[in-house]
C-alpha positions in Angstrom: 121.0 181.6 117.8 117.8 180.3 119.6 117.8 176.6 119.2 114.0 176.5 119.7 113.0 178.8 116.9 116.0 177.4 114.8 114.5 173.9 114.8 111.1 175.0 113.3 109.3 175.4 116.7 110.2 172.0 117.8 107.6 169.6 119.0 108.0 170.8 122.6 108.4 174.4 121.8 104.8 175.0 123.2 105.1 175.6 126.9 103.3 172.8 128.7 101.1 174.4 131.2 100.4 172.6 134.4 103.1 170.0 133.9 105.2 169.1 136.9 108.4 171.4 137.0 110.7 173.4 134.8 113.3 170.8 134.0 116.9 171.5 134.8 118.9 171.5 131.6 122.2 170.9 133.4 120.8 167.9 135.2 119.5 166.4 132.0 123.0 166.9 130.4 124.6 165.2 133.3 122.1 162.2 133.2 122.6 162.0 129.5 126.4 161.8 129.8 126.1 159.3 132.7 124.1 156.9 130.6 126.4 157.3 127.7 129.3 156.3 130.0 127.9 153.8 132.5 125.0 152.3 130.7 126.3 152.2 127.1 130.0 152.2 128.0 130.9 154.7 125.4 132.4 158.1 125.2 131.7 160.9 122.8 134.6 160.0 120.6 133.3 156.6 119.7 129.5 156.9 120.3 127.3 156.4 117.3 124.0 158.2 116.7 122.2 155.2 118.0 124.2 155.5 121.3 123.1 159.0 121.6 119.5 158.0 121.1 119.7 155.2 123.7 121.4 157.6 126.1 118.5 160.0 125.6 115.8 157.2 125.9 117.4 156.1 129.3 117.5 159.7 130.5 113.7 160.0 129.7 113.1 156.6 131.4 114.6 158.0 134.5 111.8 160.5 134.6 109.1 157.8 134.0 110.2 155.3 136.8 109.1 157.2 139.9 105.8 158.1 138.4 105.3 154.5 137.3 106.0 153.1 140.7 104.0 155.7 142.5 100.9 155.1 140.2 101.0 151.4 140.8 101.4 152.0 144.6 98.4 154.4 144.5 96.2 151.8 142.6 97.1 149.3 145.3 96.2 151.6 148.1 92.9 152.9 146.6 92.0 149.5 145.1 89.8 151.0 142.3 88.0 148.9 139.6 90.7 148.0 137.1 90.2 148.1 133.3 91.9 145.4 131.2 92.1 146.1 127.5 92.9 142.8 125.6 94.1 143.1 122.1 96.2 141.0 119.8 97.5 144.3 118.3 99.0 147.4 119.8 100.4 149.7 117.0 102.4 152.0 119.3 104.8 153.6 116.8 107.7 155.5 118.4 107.8 156.1 122.1 110.5 158.8 122.7 108.7 161.9 121.4 105.3 160.9 122.8 106.9 160.3 126.2 108.6 163.6 126.2 105.5 165.3 125.2 103.4 163.7 128.0 106.0 164.4 130.6 106.5 168.1 129.5 110.3 167.4 129.0 110.6 168.4 125.3 111.9 172.0 125.8 114.5 171.1 128.3 115.8 168.2 126.4 115.9 170.1 123.1 117.9 172.8 124.8 120.1 170.3 126.5 121.0 168.4 123.2 121.6 171.8 121.5 124.3 172.5 124.1 125.6 169.1 123.6 125.9 169.6 119.9 123.2 167.1 119.0 119.8 167.5 117.1 116.8 166.0 118.7 114.9 165.5 115.6 117.8 163.3 114.2 117.8 161.2 117.3 114.1 160.7 117.1 114.4 159.3 113.6 116.7 156.5 114.9 113.9 154.8 116.9 112.2 151.9 115.3 108.5 151.8 115.1 106.9 149.4 117.6 104.7 148.0 114.6 102.8 145.4 116.6 99.6 145.9 114.7 98.3 145.9 111.1 96.3 149.1 111.0 93.4 150.8 112.6 92.5 148.3 115.3 96.0 148.2 116.7 96.4 152.0 116.5 93.1 152.5 118.2 94.4 150.4 121.1 97.4 152.6 121.3 95.3 155.8 121.4 93.0 154.2 124.1 96.0 153.5 126.2 97.1 157.2 126.1 93.5 158.4 126.9 93.1 156.0 129.8 96.4 157.2 131.4 95.6 160.8 130.7 92.1 160.4 132.3 93.5 158.6 135.3 91.8 155.3 134.8 93.4 152.3 136.5 93.9 150.5 133.2 96.2 147.9 131.7 96.8 146.9 128.2 97.5 143.2 127.5 99.0 141.9 124.2 101.8 139.9 122.7 105.3 141.0 122.2 105.9 139.8 118.7 109.6 139.4 117.8 108.5 140.5 114.3 105.9 143.2 113.9 104.0 144.1 110.7 106.4 143.5 107.7 108.5 146.2 106.1 107.1 147.1 102.7 109.5 147.5 99.7 108.3 148.5 96.3 110.3 146.7 93.6 109.4 147.3 90.0 106.0 148.4 91.3 105.3 145.3 93.3 105.0 145.0 97.0 107.9 143.0 98.5 107.7 142.0 102.2 110.7 142.1 104.4 110.7 141.0 108.2 110.4 143.7 110.7 113.1 142.9 113.2 112.3 145.8 115.4 114.1 144.5 118.4 117.5 143.9 116.8 119.0 146.8 118.7 117.0 146.1 121.9 114.0 148.0 123.3 114.8 150.8 126.0 111.1 151.2 126.7 110.4 147.9 128.3 111.1 146.1 131.5 111.3 142.2 131.5 109.4 140.6 134.5 110.7 137.1 134.5 109.5 136.9 138.2 105.9 136.7 136.8 106.5 133.8 134.3 103.3 131.9 133.9 102.4 128.5 132.5 100.1 128.1 129.4 98.7 124.7 128.4 97.9 123.2 125.0 96.7 119.9 123.7 96.1 117.0 126.1 92.8 115.5 127.0 89.9 116.0 129.5 89.4 113.6 132.5 86.0 113.4 134.3 86.0 112.6 138.0 83.2 110.5 139.6 81.7 113.7 141.0 81.6 115.1 137.5 84.4 117.5 138.0 86.5 118.0 134.8 90.4 118.1 134.7 92.5 119.0 131.7 95.5 116.6 131.7 98.6 115.5 129.8 99.0 119.0 128.3 102.0 120.6 126.7 103.3 123.6 128.8 104.7 126.8 127.4 105.7 129.7 129.6 104.6 133.3 129.1 107.0 136.0 130.2 105.7 139.6 130.5 107.5 142.7 129.4 106.0 145.9 130.7 106.0 149.2 128.9 105.1 152.4 130.8 102.2 154.5 129.4 102.4 158.0 130.8 99.3 160.2 130.9 99.6 163.7 129.7 100.4 166.3 132.4 99.1 164.3 135.4 102.0 162.1 136.7 99.9 158.9 135.9 101.7 156.1 134.4 99.9 153.0 133.4 101.2 149.8 132.1 101.1 147.9 128.7 102.1 144.3 129.4 103.1 142.2 126.5 103.7 138.4 126.7 106.6 136.5 124.9 106.6 132.7 124.7 109.4 130.8 126.5 109.9 127.0 126.3 110.1 125.1 129.6 113.6 124.6 131.1 113.4 120.8 131.2 115.0 118.8 128.4 114.0 115.5 126.9 116.2 113.2 129.0 116.1 110.4 126.5 117.3 112.7 123.7 120.0 114.1 126.0 121.3 110.7 127.0 121.4 109.4 123.4 123.6 112.3 122.3 120.9 114.3 120.7 121.5 117.3 123.0 121.4 119.8 120.0 118.0 118.5 118.8 116.5 118.8 122.3 117.6 122.4 122.6 116.4 123.2 119.0 113.0 121.8 119.9 112.6 124.7 122.1 112.2 127.1 119.1 108.9 125.5 118.1 107.3 126.4 121.5 108.7 130.0 121.2 107.3 130.5 117.8 104.0 131.5 119.4 105.2 135.1 119.9 107.5 135.1 116.9 105.5 137.1 114.4 102.3 139.1 113.9 99.9 137.7 111.5 99.9 140.4 108.7 96.2 140.0 107.8 93.8 142.9 108.2 90.1 142.2 107.8 90.7 138.7 106.8 90.3 135.5 109.0 93.0 132.9 108.5 92.4 129.8 110.5 95.9 128.5 111.2 96.7 126.5 114.3 99.5 129.0 115.2 97.0 131.9 115.2 94.7 129.9 117.5 97.7 129.2 119.9 98.5 132.9 119.9 95.1 134.0 120.8 94.9 131.4 123.7 98.4 132.3 124.7 97.3 135.9 125.3 94.2 135.1 127.2 95.4 132.4 129.4 98.5 134.4 130.6 96.5 137.5 130.9 93.6 135.9 133.0 96.2 134.3 135.3 97.7 137.7 135.9 94.3 139.5 136.4 93.1 136.8 139.0 96.5 136.9 140.8 96.3 140.7 141.0 92.6 140.4 142.3 93.6 137.9 144.9 96.6 140.1 146.1 94.4 143.2 146.2 93.1 144.5 149.5 89.7 143.0 148.6 91.1 139.6 147.5 93.5 139.2 150.5 91.1 138.0 153.0 91.3 135.4 155.7 89.1 133.1 153.7 90.7 129.9 152.5 88.7 130.3 149.2 88.7 133.6 147.4 85.3 135.2 147.2 84.9 135.8 143.4 81.4 137.5 143.8 82.9 140.9 143.8 85.2 140.1 140.7 83.0 142.1 138.3 83.1 145.0 140.7 86.8 145.1 140.6 87.6 143.9 137.1 86.4 144.9 133.6 87.8 143.2 130.6 87.4 144.7 127.1 87.8 142.3 124.2 89.1 144.2 121.2 87.4 142.3 118.4 87.0 138.6 118.6 90.7 137.7 118.7 90.7 137.5 122.6 87.3 135.7 122.6 88.7 132.6 124.1 88.9 134.5 127.3 85.3 133.7 127.9 85.7 129.9 128.1 89.1 130.3 129.8 87.7 132.3 132.6 84.8 129.7 133.0 87.5 127.0 133.1 89.4 128.7 135.8 86.4 129.5 138.0 84.6 126.1 137.5 87.5 123.5 137.2 90.1 125.3 139.4 88.3 127.6 141.8 85.3 125.3 142.3 82.5 127.6 141.5 79.1 126.4 140.4 78.4 126.9 136.7 75.7 129.5 137.1 77.7 131.5 139.6 80.7 131.5 137.3 78.7 132.4 134.2 77.1 135.4 136.0 80.6 136.7 136.9 81.8 136.1 133.4 79.0 138.0 131.6 79.3 140.9 134.0 83.1 141.1 133.5 83.4 140.9 129.8 82.5 143.5 127.0 83.1 143.2 123.3 83.9 145.6 120.7 83.0 144.6 117.1 85.2 146.0 114.3 83.8 144.6 111.1 80.8 143.4 109.3 82.7 141.9 106.4 81.9 138.1 106.5 85.4 137.2 105.5 86.8 138.9 108.6 84.6 137.1 111.2 86.4 134.4 113.1 85.0 130.8 112.8 87.3 128.3 114.3 86.9 124.6 113.0 85.8 122.3 115.8 88.5 119.8 114.9 91.3 122.4 115.5 89.8 123.4 118.9 89.4 119.7 119.8 93.0 119.1 119.1 94.5 122.3 120.7 92.0 123.1 123.5 89.8 120.1 124.1 88.5 121.5 127.5 87.6 124.9 126.1 85.6 123.2 123.3 83.6 121.3 125.9 82.9 124.6 127.7 81.9 126.2 124.5 79.4 123.4 123.8 78.0 123.8 127.3 77.6 127.6 126.9 75.8 126.9 123.5 73.6 124.3 125.0 72.4 126.5 127.8 72.1 129.5 125.4 69.9 127.6 123.0 67.6 126.8 126.0 67.3 130.5 126.7 66.4 131.1 123.0 63.7 128.5 123.0 62.3 130.0 126.3 62.0 133.4 124.6 61.1 132.2 121.0 59.3 128.7 121.7 59.5 126.4 118.8 61.6 128.6 116.5 64.1 126.1 115.4 65.3 128.2 112.4 66.2 131.0 114.9 68.1 128.4 117.0 70.0 127.3 113.9 70.9 131.0 113.0 71.9 131.8 116.5 73.8 128.7 117.5 77.5 129.2 118.4 78.1 126.0 116.5 77.8 126.3 112.8 76.8 123.0 111.2 77.1 123.9 107.4 80.0 122.0 106.0 82.8 121.5 108.5 81.6 122.3 112.1 82.9 125.7 113.3 82.6 127.9 116.3 81.3 131.4 115.5 83.6 133.5 117.8 81.6 136.7 117.4 78.5 134.9 118.6 80.5 133.6 121.6 81.5 137.2 122.4 77.9 138.5 122.3 76.6 135.6 124.5 79.5 135.9 127.0 79.5 139.8 127.4 77.2 142.2 129.1 77.9 144.9 126.4 78.5 144.9 122.7 79.5 147.9 120.8 80.2 149.1 117.3 82.7 151.8 116.6 80.7 154.4 114.7 77.0 155.3 114.9 76.1 153.8 111.5 78.3 150.6 112.2 76.5 150.1 115.5 73.1 150.3 113.7 74.4 147.8 111.1 75.5 145.2 113.5 72.0 145.4 115.1 70.1 145.1 111.9 72.5 142.6 110.1 75.2 140.6 111.7 73.7 140.3 115.2 70.0 140.9 114.3 68.8 137.9 116.1 70.9 138.7 119.2 69.6 142.3 119.2 66.0 140.9 119.2 66.9 138.9 122.3 69.0 141.4 124.2 68.5 144.9 122.9 69.9 146.3 126.2 73.4 144.8 125.4 74.1 146.8 122.2 75.7 150.2 122.4 77.7 152.6 120.1 81.1 154.0 120.9 82.4 156.0 118.0 86.2 155.7 117.8 88.6 158.5 118.5 92.3 159.6 118.3 94.6 160.9 120.9 95.1 164.7 120.2 98.5 164.5 121.9 100.2 162.4 119.2 98.0 163.4 116.3 98.2 167.2 116.7 100.4 168.4 119.6 103.2 166.1 118.7 103.0 165.7 114.9 102.0 169.2 114.0 103.8 171.7 116.3 103.2 174.7 114.0 99.5 174.3 113.9 99.4 173.5 117.7 101.3 176.8 118.3 98.8 178.7 116.2 95.8 177.2 117.8 97.2 177.8 121.3 97.9 181.5 120.6 94.3 181.9 119.8 92.2 179.8 122.3 94.7 178.8 124.9 96.2 175.4 125.7 93.2 173.5 127.3 92.3 171.9 123.9 95.1 169.4 124.5 93.0 167.5 127.1 89.5 168.9 126.0 89.4 168.8 122.3 85.8 170.3 122.2 87.7 173.6 123.0 88.7 173.8 119.3 85.1 175.1 118.7 86.5 178.4 119.9 88.2 178.7 116.5 84.9 179.0 114.7 84.8 182.7 115.5 88.0 183.2 113.5 86.4 181.9 110.2 86.3 185.4 108.7 89.6 186.6 110.2 91.7 186.9 107.0 94.9 187.3 109.0 94.3 184.1 110.8 93.3 182.2 107.6 96.5 183.4 106.1 98.5 182.1 109.0 96.7 178.7 108.8 97.6 178.4 105.2 101.1 179.4 105.9 101.4 176.6 108.5 100.0 174.1 105.9 102.4 175.4 103.3 105.4 174.9 105.7 104.3 171.4 106.5 103.8 170.6 102.7 107.4 171.9 101.9 108.9 169.8 104.6 107.1 166.7 103.4 108.0 167.4 99.7 111.6 167.4 100.8 111.1 164.0 102.5 109.5 162.6 99.4 112.4 163.8 97.3 114.9 162.4 99.7 113.2 159.0 100.4 111.4 158.2 97.1 113.4 160.3 94.6 110.2 162.0 93.3 110.0 165.8 93.0 106.7 167.2 93.8 105.3 170.7 93.7 104.4 172.0 97.3 101.8 174.4 95.8 100.0 171.5 94.3 97.1 169.9 96.1 98.4 167.1 98.3 95.6 164.5 97.7 96.2 161.5 100.0 94.8 158.1 100.6 96.7 156.0 103.2 95.3 152.9 104.8 95.5 149.1 104.3 95.1 148.0 100.7 91.7 146.3 100.4 89.1 146.1 97.7 86.5 147.6 100.0 88.5 150.6 100.7 88.5 151.3 97.0 92.0 152.5 96.1 91.0 151.4 92.6 88.4 154.0 92.5 91.1 156.6 93.2 93.3 155.1 90.5 90.3 155.5 88.1 90.2 159.1 88.9 93.9 159.5 88.3 93.6 157.9 84.9 90.5 160.0 84.0 92.3 163.2 85.0 95.4 162.1 83.0 93.2 161.7 80.0 91.5 165.1 80.5 94.8 166.9 80.7 96.3 165.2 77.7 93.0 165.9 75.7 93.0 169.6 76.7 96.5 170.7 77.9 95.5 174.4 77.9 92.5 173.8 80.2 92.1 174.9 83.8 93.4 172.0 85.8 94.1 172.4 89.6 97.6 170.9 90.1 97.5 167.7 92.2 99.9 165.3 93.7 98.0 162.1 94.3 99.6 160.0 97.2 98.5 156.6 98.0 100.1 154.3 100.7 99.3 151.2 102.5 100.3 147.5 102.9 98.5 144.6 101.4 98.3 141.3 103.3 101.0 139.1 101.7 98.6 136.4 100.5 96.0 139.0 99.1 96.6 138.7 95.4 94.2 141.4 94.2 95.5 143.9 96.7 99.0 143.4 95.5 97.9 143.7 91.9 96.2 147.0 92.8 99.6 148.3 94.3 101.3 147.3 91.0 98.6 149.1 89.0 99.0 152.4 91.0 102.7 152.3 90.6 102.3 151.5 86.8 99.9 154.4 86.3 102.2 156.7 88.4 105.2 155.7 86.0 103.2 156.8 82.9 101.7 160.0 84.4 105.0 161.1 86.0 106.9 160.8 82.8 104.4 162.3 80.5 105.7 165.7 79.2 102.3 167.1 78.4 100.9 166.5 81.9 103.9 168.0 83.5 103.4 169.1 87.1 99.7 169.4 86.9 99.3 165.7 88.0 101.9 163.5 89.9 101.3 160.1 91.5 103.4 159.0 94.4 103.3 155.6 96.3 104.2 156.2 99.9 106.2 153.1 100.5 106.0 151.3 103.9 103.2 153.3 105.4 103.4 153.2 109.3 102.9 155.4 112.3 106.1 157.4 112.1 105.4 158.2 108.4 101.8 159.0 109.2 103.0 161.6 111.6 104.6 163.4 108.6 101.7 162.8 106.3 98.6 164.1 108.2 100.0 167.7 108.8 100.9 168.1 105.0 97.6 166.8 103.6 95.1 169.0 101.8 92.6 166.4 100.8 91.8 163.1 102.6 90.2 160.3 100.5 87.8 158.2 102.5 85.8 156.5 99.8 84.9 153.0 100.9 81.6 151.5 99.8 78.9 152.6 102.2 78.3 150.0 104.9 81.7 148.4 104.8 84.1 150.6 106.8 83.3 150.2 110.5 84.7 153.6 111.5 88.1 154.7 110.4 90.5 156.9 112.4 92.8 158.2 109.7 89.8 160.2 108.5 89.8 161.9 112.0 93.6 162.5 112.0 93.3 164.3 108.6 90.4 166.4 109.8 92.2 167.4 113.0 95.2 168.6 111.0 93.1 170.7 108.6 92.7 168.5 105.5 89.4 168.4 103.7 87.5 165.1 103.2 86.1 163.6 100.0 84.1 160.6 101.2 81.1 158.4 101.1 78.5 158.3 104.0 80.2 155.4 105.7 81.8 154.7 109.1 82.7 157.9 111.1 82.5 160.1 108.0 78.8 160.4 108.8 79.4 161.9 112.1 82.2 164.0 110.8 79.9 165.6 108.3 77.3 166.3 111.0 80.0 168.0 113.1 81.5 170.1 110.4 78.5 170.7 108.2 77.9 169.0 104.8 79.1 172.1 103.1 82.6 171.6 104.4 83.1 168.1 103.1 82.9 166.7 99.6 80.2 163.9 99.9 79.5 161.5 97.1 78.2 157.9 96.4 75.3 155.8 97.4 74.1 155.5 101.0 73.9 152.2 102.8 70.3 151.8 101.9 71.0 152.5 98.3 73.8 150.0 98.2 71.6 147.3 99.8 68.8 148.2 97.3 71.0 148.0 94.3 72.4 144.7 95.4 68.9 143.3 95.9 67.8 144.5 92.5 70.7 143.0 90.9 73.8 145.1 90.3 75.2 144.9 86.7 78.5 146.8 86.5 78.8 146.3 82.8 75.9 148.6 82.3 77.8 151.4 83.9 80.9 150.6 81.8 78.9 150.9 78.7 77.1 154.2 79.3 80.0 156.3 80.7 82.6 157.0 78.0 85.3 158.3 80.3 84.9 155.2 82.6 85.0 152.9 79.7 88.1 154.6 78.3 89.9 154.1 81.7 89.0 150.4 82.0 89.9 149.7 78.4 93.4 151.3 79.0 93.8 149.1 81.9 92.6 146.0 79.9 94.7 146.7 76.8 98.0 147.3 78.6 98.4 151.1 78.4 100.1 151.1 81.8 101.9 147.7 81.3 103.1 147.6 77.6 105.7 145.0 78.5 102.9 142.7 79.5 99.6 144.0 78.0 97.5 141.3 79.9 98.9 142.0 83.3 95.9 143.9 84.7 93.2 142.0 82.7 92.0 140.5 86.0 91.3 144.0 87.4 89.3 144.8 84.3 87.3 141.5 84.4 86.7 141.9 88.1 85.3 145.5 87.8 83.2 145.0 84.7 81.7 141.6 85.5 81.6 141.4 89.3 82.6 144.7 91.1 81.6 143.5 94.6 82.2 146.9 96.1 80.3 148.8 93.4 83.1 151.2 92.2 81.5 151.6 88.9 78.2 152.6 90.3 79.8 155.4 92.3 82.3 156.6 89.7 80.3 159.3 88.1 79.3 161.0 91.4 82.9 160.5 92.6 84.1 162.4 89.5 81.6 165.2 90.2 82.8 165.5 93.8 86.4 165.7 92.6 85.6 168.6 90.3 84.1 170.5 93.4 87.3 169.7 95.1 89.4 171.3 92.3 87.2 174.3 92.2 87.4 174.7 96.0 91.2 174.4 95.9 91.5 177.3 93.3 89.6 179.5 95.8 92.3 179.9 98.5 90.1 181.9 100.9 87.2 179.3 100.6 89.6 176.3 101.1 91.2 178.0 104.2 87.8 178.6 105.7 86.7 175.1 105.2 90.0 173.8 106.6 89.5 175.9 109.7 86.0 174.6 110.2 87.2 171.1 109.8 89.7 171.6 112.6 87.2 173.3 114.8 84.6 170.5 114.5 87.2 167.8 115.5 86.4 167.7 119.2 84.1 164.8 119.1 86.8 162.6 117.7 89.1 162.6 120.6 89.8 159.2 122.1 89.4 160.9 125.5 85.8 161.3 124.6 85.5 157.7 123.5 87.1 156.3 126.7 84.9 158.4 128.9 81.9 156.8 127.3 83.3 153.3 127.7 84.1 154.1 131.4 80.6 155.4 132.1 78.5 153.1 130.0 80.4 149.9 129.9 83.0 149.6 132.6 81.0 151.2 135.4 83.9 153.5 136.6 84.1 157.3 137.1 85.0 158.6 133.6 87.2 161.3 135.1 89.4 158.6 136.6 91.2 158.8 139.9 93.7 161.4 140.6 97.1 160.9 142.1 97.9 163.2 145.1 100.0 166.2 144.3 100.1 165.7 140.5 102.4 168.7 140.0 105.2 167.8 142.5 108.7 167.1 141.4 109.7 163.5 140.6 111.0 161.4 143.4 114.6 161.9 144.5 116.9 158.9 144.1 116.5 158.1 147.8 112.8 158.5 147.7 112.7 156.3 144.6 114.6 153.6 146.4 112.2 153.7 149.3 109.4 153.5 146.8 110.9 150.4 145.2 111.4 148.9 148.6 107.8 149.6 149.4 106.5 148.2 146.1 108.4 145.0 146.9 106.4 144.5 150.0 103.3 144.6 147.6 104.7 142.5 144.9 101.5 140.5 144.4 99.6 143.6 143.4 102.2 144.8 140.8 
């Protein structure tokens, strides 16, 4: 039996053209067994499945190391401009399959494990997700790292190595219950600790002023940052970049008085408080929570990272001059720092502190370097999501940085008055220091002032930040503002997660689409090819059957694979309007019960996502969805025509199963609230059709595929704004639409919570009396669009053609395209990157690798 066809055209069954060499199966088996014996100290008789996974991970790691060393050597030799991507979140998911895919190892490893009597897919499932992110922002950072390595950019990701990532979600009696994500409990084979680069980070203390006016931050509490490096391999090019994550370590010194008075245990235990900085990821998405620990996390990231960046700059060929004092004038020519949202915004005053207080530069020179170095990506216009740190908190934790922010603000206000003389209202609006109530620092404003480029993440979002959030700043510096529409890596989100579709596409248009997603346009010529459309639907059917088996196995719910898989997966938030989806389910439930003999397209509505633990309304929405599902799924009249599934613990590895199986993607946020979205792109790339508002990247998706291939509904941004100004009265919509009123009354009267009829009263009151995100205003048009969806699904040929045209139009939404635009327009580097010599040669031999390590040791400072 052929193991490749037997395992459903495994993820690596597609031959990887242009990848290094045909891997030697015998050598992989030998290496696997060597690691099982000598690394894990096990034999086949006592080894567990996790031991086999770890042996496989170490085997793949061996193939990474020489590429990793050689890439860093090459960057040292060429000394290109380096890109530093600073993010509090990197939602990487699993590493094994992605690494095998990018290195072209999957086929050989699949065959090797088959000969050893093991199943690759079973070992892949053992790996824990690296869930160091809340949602889109962290997953975008992960996609960007993949694209930067694939394009050959000398790039580094910098973040925090949280002991506990985004919480594990359990659903108990319909409610979300959070459990800690102890993702490191079995170790992490994909990282390398670098204790030799331990760096001090300071907190608290006070500021001393010398007679010459120089400032010094003294009497601080010191915590050390220890880096852990994860290799980030490019696809098919032998490049291997680095993601460096910092963990907090307490100083080695003990409190001598405590030690001598017999309080040794207390002295040791006090170390835990210092190390709490990297203990846990804050689980809030699109919410700002001003806690001291969060501020310390943000500063911990930027302080350690900037020390590392400056050390690397000084150790580079350019920085290693005979001058006693490093010449920083070329710093912006060699360093580009991208701030992923405002979380790393303290990097701006921190770089100023280092340049002025430590390196001795004049303020004007340091500020010029700072602005030319930093660029800022805005991810939201929701006011509750914008960071505003209380002055009192900054004064206590980072007194010198508060002084620097005041100095930045003073000089900035002078510039504003130069351009707009006498306009004190404008000065009040634009000041970094907000005086209303408790004094706060607006961190988004700090990012705009301290960066040379500011970008939104979809065209409509970028226009909104110019006309709304940063209107005054746009009037002052229109040249700073840009758009960079988000993208996703086609390696993970098609090649890896959907091998059957990848194989079908490759058979028709070749393999170049993996690194040039615009090549998918070549599929448009097949839109009337009935044989191809049948093959396309056959692939979708196979993916749906596989996912239906997973749902049955994991959630104990049987679903019909021939029903429409209607899916909405994302963080639970009122603006994303999972409640509107829920209203559709209730409406459709009522329609089926009222007319059981009617023509109803069978649907399985799946909703998944995590709510921030402190977000009461979001958690109540999860309870409502599950309560509605319980009623719908147990109704004998409704039967299989409508099912509801809550996809518990939505995460990257589950997303890889969801997107290939989806028929319909719900992207239904209120127009003007979703910055971009990237889940919408993943659905599109995998052939799901979209029902959505003209919000975020939906607008550009619609342009690419044509409006006829998308189910568009709802108010536009301008209509939302106009309705808000006119005075939105949701009760009027409630009273004039009978179906809507019936749904809301059922929620209010306990139809889905008979044991506690008042349980969902708050949801009813909120929608009928307030409805901030205008669900009721869009309900009628949403129901119209859903009827169009059902009609299209019943026409198999039409649906297949629309699905094909969605895939074909996905090219724009590759993160490769996004990163090329960042490189060209913001970072000032060649968007095609730098190429390692002989990219298709075999990996280094053990002897050559040893020599490479020795050579790298001589260039330790540049690591």
